[in-house]
C-alpha positions, 0 to 999 in steps of 0.5 A, a space after each residue: 322539737 327536732 334537732 338541726 338538720 345535716 345541712 344546718 350542721 355542716 356550716 358549723 363543722 366547717 367553721 370549727 375546722 377553720 378555727 382549728 387550722 387558724 389556731 394551729 397556724 398561730 401557735 406555729 408562728 409564735 413558737 417558730 416550730 413551723 417548717 418553712 420552705 425556701 419558696 415561702 420566704 419573701 425573696 426566696 432563698 439564694 444567698 450567693 454570698 460568694 463563699 460556699 461555707 457562708 452559704 451553708 451556714 446561712 442555710 442552717 441559720 434558716 433552720 435554727 431561726 425557723 424552729 427556735 424563733 425567740 433565741 434567734 431574735 434574742 441573739 440579733 438584739 443582744 449581740 448584733 444591736 438590731 431593734 427587736 421590733 425590726 427583727 420580729 417584723 422582718 420574720 413575721 410580717 415581711 417574711 424574711 428568711 432568718 439567714 437574710 436577717 442574720 447576714 444583714 445585721 452581721 454586715 451592719 455590725 462590721 460596717 458600724 451601721 444600723 441593721 436597718 441600713 443594710 436591710 433597706 439595701 437588701 430589699 432593693 438589691 437582693 436580686 444581686 445576691 449577698 456577695 455583690 451587696 457586700 462588695 458594694 458596701 466595701 466587704 470583699 472576699 479575702 478582706 479583713 472585714 470579710 474574715 470578721 464576717 465569717 468568724 462571727 458565725 462561731 460565737 453565735 453558734 456557741 451561744 446557741 449550743 449548736 455544732 459548727 464545722 469551722 472553715 479552713 480560713 478560721 483555723 488560725 482563729 480557733 487552733 484547738 478546734 482546728 487540731 481536733 478537726 485535723 486529728 479526726 481527718 487523719 484518723 479517718 484517712 488511717 482507717 480508710 487506708 487500713 480497710 483498703 490494705 486489708 481488701 488488697 490482701 484478701 483479694 490478691 496476695 492470699 490467692 497468689 500464695 495459694 496458687 504458688 503452693 499448688 504449683 509447687 506441689 504439682 512440680 514436686 509430684 512430677 519430680 518424684 515420679 521421674 526419679 522413681 522411674 529412673 531408679 527402677 531402670 537401674 
């Protein structure tokens, strides 16, 4: 009895390959370890919050939420009052960016409204950017509510044990961190100044000193020659 022909083996090989890819995709979705590009999100990725620091943090929230799915979901549920089913649906089925999920729930918390309320508004008006959506909801740049929104990133990052560079607007809220940042910046400026001073000394002063010494030696030689001749004439 002969074995399967090459043509008979090929469908089985293709089926096995497709199953392997499907299994890998499922694992990535469950563990949150897959790399998600901005164009893969349902709304793309362009937060336009009106604040560069917030945009930077939301971009980092994307990286964290895509890689560490379960801790991200837990944070939204435990500290922002979002239903677990809603967060999971937004991330997996509706393909929201983690940064959008975080900001929607954070704004809702400031307003005292359910996260779903801001989610529905963002789905409708996401083309305007988060800055305009927040303004329509009464959270304007420079307001106390906007400041609370910025400040909220810090405890979340602390719970994630993730480093965060606080904005100058938050220095008064976190004076110990502000002192460390100022000390580090002063030390950096001091090092840069010392390097600049050393560079000027090597390139300029040292050469000028050598040049003056050389000119002085030549002048002395001429003087000795002149004096010697005068003594010889007498």
